[in-house]
C-alpha positions in Angstrom: 108.5 72.0 48.0 108.9 69.0 45.8 112.7 69.7 45.2 113.7 69.7 48.9 111.1 66.9 49.7 113.8 64.2 50.0 115.3 65.9 53.0 114.1 64.5 56.3 111.0 66.5 57.2 108.4 66.0 59.8 105.4 64.0 58.7 103.2 67.3 58.5 105.5 68.7 55.7 104.7 65.6 53.5 100.8 66.0 54.3 100.9 69.8 53.1 103.2 68.8 50.2 100.4 66.2 49.0 97.8 69.0 49.4 99.7 71.7 47.6 100.9 69.5 44.7 97.5 68.0 44.3 95.6 71.5 44.2 98.3 73.1 41.8 98.6 70.1 39.5 94.8 69.7 39.4 94.2 73.2 38.9 96.7 73.7 36.1 95.3 70.4 34.4 91.7 71.8 34.6 92.8 75.1 33.2 94.5 73.3 30.3 91.3 71.1 29.7 89.2 74.3 29.7 91.2 75.8 27.0 90.8 72.7 24.9 94.5 71.9 24.9 94.0 68.3 25.2 97.4 67.2 25.0 100.4 65.8 27.3 100.2 68.5 29.9 96.6 68.0 30.7 97.0 64.2 31.0 100.6 64.4 32.8 99.4 67.1 35.3 96.1 65.0 36.0 98.3 61.9 36.7 100.5 64.1 39.0 97.5 65.2 40.9 96.2 61.7 41.3 99.5 60.5 42.6 99.7 63.1 45.1 96.2 63.1 46.1 95.7 63.7 49.9 92.3 61.9 50.0 93.5 58.4 49.0 97.1 58.6 49.4 99.3 56.3 47.4 102.0 55.1 49.7 105.2 54.8 47.6 108.3 54.5 49.8 111.2 53.6 47.4 110.0 55.7 44.5 108.9 58.7 46.5 112.1 60.8 45.9 112.0 59.9 42.3 108.2 61.0 42.0 109.0 64.3 43.8 111.9 65.1 41.5 109.8 64.2 38.4 106.9 66.2 39.6 109.1 69.2 40.2 110.5 69.0 36.7 107.1 68.5 35.2 105.7 71.6 36.9 108.9 73.6 36.0 108.8 72.5 32.4 105.1 73.4 32.2 105.8 76.8 33.6 108.7 77.4 31.0 106.6 76.2 28.0 103.7 78.3 29.0 105.8 81.4 29.4 107.4 80.9 26.1 104.1 80.4 24.4 102.6 83.5 25.9 105.8 85.4 25.1 105.5 84.3 21.4 101.8 85.3 21.2 102.5 88.7 22.6 105.1 89.6 19.9 
């Protein structure tokens, strides 16, 4: 959703996008915190959840597309690192 967000979408799309990113980034951040992995991922994903929170939204017009792309890259990088780590542990 973040990757295609710079395209012109109805307002509802951006409301749902905020909710989905908030929930996903918050859940991953809490999971990382619960595993006692207090490192960059926990802080970065918590910050992403704060930026995209639907309750008190930050209205960032000029930097929105940059934040969308950076948020997508952050989530993809976290997925890649976690998969590599889990694959290394299974060996």
